[in-house]
C-alpha positions as a Markdown table, in Angstrom:
| # | Residue | x | y | z |
|---|---|---|---|---|
| 1 | Met | 4.5 | -12.0 | -14.6 |
| 2 | Lys | 6.6 | -14.3 | -12.1 |
| 3 | Ile | 4.4 | -15.8 | -9.7 |
| 4 | Ile | 5.8 | -17.5 | -6.5 |
| 5 | Cys | 3.9 | -20.5 | -4.7 |
| 6 | Ser | 3.3 | -24.0 | -4.0 |
| 7 | Asp | 3.8 | -26.2 | -6.8 |
| 8 | Gln | 0.2 | -27.7 | -6.3 |
| 9 | His | -1.7 | -24.2 | -6.4 |
| 10 | Leu | 1.5 | -23.1 | -9.4 |
| 11 | Ser | -1.3 | -24.8 | -12.9 |
| 12 | Thr | -4.2 | -23.2 | -11.1 |
| 13 | Leu | -2.6 | -19.8 | -11.0 |
| 14 | Lys | -1.2 | -20.2 | -14.3 |
| 15 | Ser | -4.3 | -20.8 | -15.9 |
| 16 | Leu | -6.5 | -18.6 | -13.7 |
| 17 | Leu | -4.1 | -15.2 | -14.5 |
| 18 | Arg | -3.5 | -16.0 | -18.1 |
| 19 | Asp | -4.7 | -13.0 | -18.9 |
| 20 | Tyr | -2.3 | -10.7 | -16.7 |
| 21 | Leu | 0.7 | -12.3 | -17.9 |
| 22 | Tyr | 1.9 | -9.5 | -19.5 |
| 23 | Leu | 2.2 | -7.2 | -16.0 |
| 24 | Asp | 5.6 | -6.3 | -14.9 |
| 25 | Ile | 4.4 | -8.0 | -11.3 |
| 26 | Val | 6.0 | -10.6 | -8.8 |
| 27 | Leu | 3.0 | -12.6 | -7.5 |
| 28 | Val | 3.7 | -14.2 | -3.8 |
| 29 | Glu | 1.8 | -16.6 | -1.8 |
| 30 | Lys | 1.4 | -16.0 | 1.5 |
| 31 | Gly | 4.2 | -18.1 | 3.8 |
| 32 | Tyr | 7.1 | -17.8 | 0.8 |
| 33 | Asp | 9.5 | -15.2 | 1.2 |
| 34 | Tyr | 10.6 | -12.6 | -1.8 |
| 35 | Glu | 13.5 | -9.9 | -1.5 |
| 36 | Gly | 12.3 | -7.2 | -3.5 |
| 37 | Leu | 8.8 | -5.1 | -4.5 |
| 38 | Cys | 6.4 | -8.3 | -4.8 |
| 39 | Tyr | 2.5 | -8.5 | -3.6 |
| 40 | Tyr | 1.3 | -11.1 | -1.0 |
| 41 | Phe | -2.0 | -13.0 | -1.8 |
| 42 | Ser | -3.9 | -16.0 | -0.2 |
| 43 | Met | -5.5 | -18.6 | -2.2 |
| 44 | Asp | -8.0 | -18.3 | -0.1 |
| 45 | His | -9.0 | -14.4 | -1.4 |
| 46 | Leu | -8.3 | -15.0 | -4.9 |
| 47 | Asp | -10.7 | -12.5 | -5.3 |
| 48 | Glu | -9.1 | -9.8 | -4.0 |
| 49 | Leu | -5.5 | -10.9 | -5.9 |
| 50 | Ile | -8.0 | -9.9 | -9.3 |
| 51 | Gln | -9.5 | -7.0 | -7.8 |
| 52 | Tyr | -6.2 | -5.4 | -7.3 |
| 53 | Leu | -5.4 | -7.3 | -11.1 |
| 54 | Asn | -8.0 | -5.7 | -13.0 |
| 55 | Gln | -6.9 | -2.0 | -11.2 |
| 56 | Ser | -4.8 | 0.5 | -13.9 |
| 57 | His | -1.4 | 0.1 | -12.7 |
| 58 | Glu | -0.5 | 3.2 | -12.6 |
| 59 | Tyr | 2.5 | 4.2 | -10.6 |
| 60 | Ile | 5.0 | 6.7 | -9.3 |
| 61 | Leu | 8.7 | 7.4 | -9.8 |
| 62 | Cys | 10.7 | 7.1 | -7.0 |
| 63 | Tyr | 14.8 | 6.7 | -6.1 |
| 64 | Gln | 16.4 | 4.9 | -4.1 |
| 65 | Gly | 20.3 | 6.5 | -4.1 |
| 66 | Glu | 21.0 | 6.3 | -7.8 |
| 67 | Arg | 18.2 | 4.3 | -9.1 |
| 68 | Met | 15.0 | 5.3 | -10.2 |
| 69 | Phe | 11.6 | 2.6 | -9.3 |
| 70 | Lys | 8.0 | 3.0 | -10.2 |
| 71 | Ile | 6.2 | 1.9 | -7.3 |
| 72 | Leu | 2.4 | 1.0 | -7.6 |
| 73 | Pro | -0.2 | 2.4 | -5.2 |
| 74 | Gln | -1.0 | -0.9 | -3.6 |
| 75 | Gln | 2.5 | -1.1 | -2.5 |
| 76 | Ile | 2.8 | 1.8 | -0.3 |
| 77 | Ile | 1.6 | 1.4 | 3.6 |
| 78 | Tyr | 2.3 | 5.1 | 4.1 |
| 79 | Ile | 4.1 | 8.1 | 2.7 |
| 80 | Glu | 5.9 | 11.3 | 5.2 |
| 81 | Gly | 6.3 | 13.6 | 3.9 |
| 82 | Tyr | 9.1 | 16.4 | 4.4 |
| 83 | Ser | 9.8 | 20.1 | 2.6 |
| 84 | Lys | 10.2 | 19.5 | -1.1 |
| 85 | Glu | 10.6 | 15.1 | -0.8 |
| 86 | Ala | 8.4 | 12.4 | 0.4 |
| 87 | Phe | 9.6 | 9.4 | 1.8 |
| 88 | Ile | 7.5 | 6.5 | 0.6 |
| 89 | Tyr | 7.6 | 3.5 | 2.6 |
| 90 | Thr | 6.6 | -0.2 | 1.3 |
| 91 | Glu | 6.4 | -3.7 | 3.1 |
| 92 | Thr | 10.1 | -4.0 | 2.5 |
| 93 | Met | 11.7 | -0.5 | 1.0 |
| 94 | Gln | 12.1 | 3.2 | 1.6 |
| 95 | Phe | 11.9 | 5.1 | -1.2 |
| 96 | Val | 12.1 | 8.8 | -2.1 |
| 97 | Thr | 10.5 | 11.2 | -4.0 |
| 98 | His | 10.7 | 15.2 | -5.5 |
| 99 | Gln | 6.5 | 15.4 | -5.3 |
| 100 | Lys | 5.4 | 17.5 | -2.2 |
| 101 | Leu | 2.7 | 15.0 | -0.3 |
| 102 | Tyr | -0.4 | 17.6 | -1.0 |
| 103 | Glu | 0.3 | 16.1 | -4.7 |
| 104 | Leu | 0.2 | 12.5 | -3.6 |
| 105 | Glu | -2.4 | 12.8 | -1.4 |
| 106 | Thr | -4.2 | 14.2 | -4.2 |
| 107 | Ile | -3.2 | 11.1 | -7.0 |
| 108 | Leu | -3.5 | 8.7 | -4.1 |
| 109 | Glu | -7.2 | 9.2 | -3.1 |
| 110 | Pro | -8.3 | 6.7 | -5.5 |
| 111 | Tyr | -6.4 | 4.3 | -4.0 |
| 112 | His | -8.0 | 5.0 | -0.8 |
| 113 | Phe | -5.0 | 6.8 | 1.3 |
| 114 | Ala | -5.9 | 9.2 | 3.8 |
| 115 | Arg | -4.3 | 12.2 | 5.4 |
| 116 | Val | -3.5 | 11.1 | 9.4 |
| 117 | Asn | -1.4 | 13.9 | 10.6 |
| 118 | Lys | 0.3 | 17.3 | 8.9 |
| 119 | Ser | 3.0 | 15.3 | 7.8 |
| 120 | Met | 2.0 | 11.7 | 6.9 |
| 121 | Ile | -0.4 | 10.0 | 4.7 |
| 122 | Val | -1.7 | 6.1 | 4.9 |
| 123 | Asn | -2.9 | 3.3 | 2.9 |
| 124 | Ile | -6.1 | 2.6 | 5.1 |
| 125 | Tyr | -6.2 | -1.1 | 3.7 |
| 126 | Glu | -2.9 | -0.9 | 5.3 |
| 127 | Ile | -4.9 | -0.4 | 9.2 |
| 128 | Asp | -5.1 | -3.6 | 11.5 |
| 129 | Ser | -6.0 | -1.3 | 14.2 |
| 130 | Phe | -6.4 | 2.1 | 16.3 |
| 131 | Ile | -5.6 | 2.5 | 20.1 |
| 132 | Pro | -7.5 | 5.7 | 21.5 |
| 133 | Asp | -4.6 | 8.1 | 23.1 |
| 134 | Val | -5.1 | 11.4 | 24.7 |
| 135 | Gln | -6.8 | 14.5 | 23.6 |
| 136 | Arg | -9.1 | 13.0 | 21.0 |
| 137 | Arg | -5.5 | 11.3 | 19.2 |
| 138 | Tyr | -5.9 | 7.8 | 17.9 |
| 139 | Ile | -2.9 | 5.4 | 17.9 |
| 140 | Ile | -2.9 | 3.8 | 14.8 |
| 141 | Val | -1.4 | 0.3 | 14.3 |
| 142 | Leu | -0.7 | -1.1 | 11.0 |
| 143 | Lys | -0.8 | -5.0 | 9.9 |
| 144 | Asn | 3.3 | -4.8 | 10.2 |
| 145 | Gln | 3.3 | -3.4 | 13.6 |
| 146 | Gln | 4.1 | 0.1 | 12.8 |
| 147 | Arg | 3.1 | 2.8 | 14.6 |
| 148 | Ile | 1.0 | 5.8 | 13.5 |
| 149 | Leu | -0.1 | 8.8 | 15.2 |
| 150 | Leu | -3.1 | 10.2 | 13.7 |
| 151 | Thr | -3.9 | 14.0 | 15.1 |
| 152 | Arg | -7.2 | 15.3 | 16.1 |
| 153 | Ser | -7.2 | 17.5 | 13.7 |
| 154 | Tyr | -7.4 | 14.9 | 11.4 |
| 155 | Val | -9.7 | 12.2 | 12.7 |
| 156 | Lys | -13.1 | 13.6 | 11.7 |
| 157 | Ser | -12.2 | 13.4 | 7.6 |
| 158 | Phe | -10.2 | 10.1 | 8.0 |
| 159 | Met | -13.1 | 8.3 | 10.0 |
| 160 | Glu | -15.7 | 9.4 | 7.7 |
| 161 | Lys | -12.9 | 8.4 | 4.3 |
| 162 | Leu | -12.7 | 5.1 | 6.7 |
| 163 | Arg | -17.0 | 4.8 | 7.0 |
| 164 | Arg | -17.3 | 5.2 | 3.0 |
| 165 | Lys | -15.0 | 2.7 | 2.5 |
| 166 | Ala | -16.2 | -0.6 | 5.3 |
| 167 | Leu | -18.6 | -2.7 | 4.1 |
């Protein structure tokens, strides 16, 4: 484990996270920059960080050119499927996998992913807001301000899943 944070928080975090030091993960405190795959956390929400670390660390094998990567479900913002492959988008990178979108949807269902249209699934924790659109569709605004379309044929199932996860 690698922790990137302020000097005043480092000893506290190392003590708190001592049981997780074996994990192959980079933790970055919000406000600090890191090039590559990482998990951003806030000192105000350490309980979310602990919850994340307690989850099983299954991964999806993805490719970027000739290189193979292990991507954790929690790192994925959304996935677009095309024919026999899918493009996986994280906060900083894009990958390709040879799994079909419906296979990824089944695998990622426990990680709070939902279908939003015929060719896309999204991590519901990466959603910032919704904007009603014409013909009972919605524009989903992600935390990174990207906009994706929730088509009317998926609205009902998507909203049911979203309500199940709400407090």
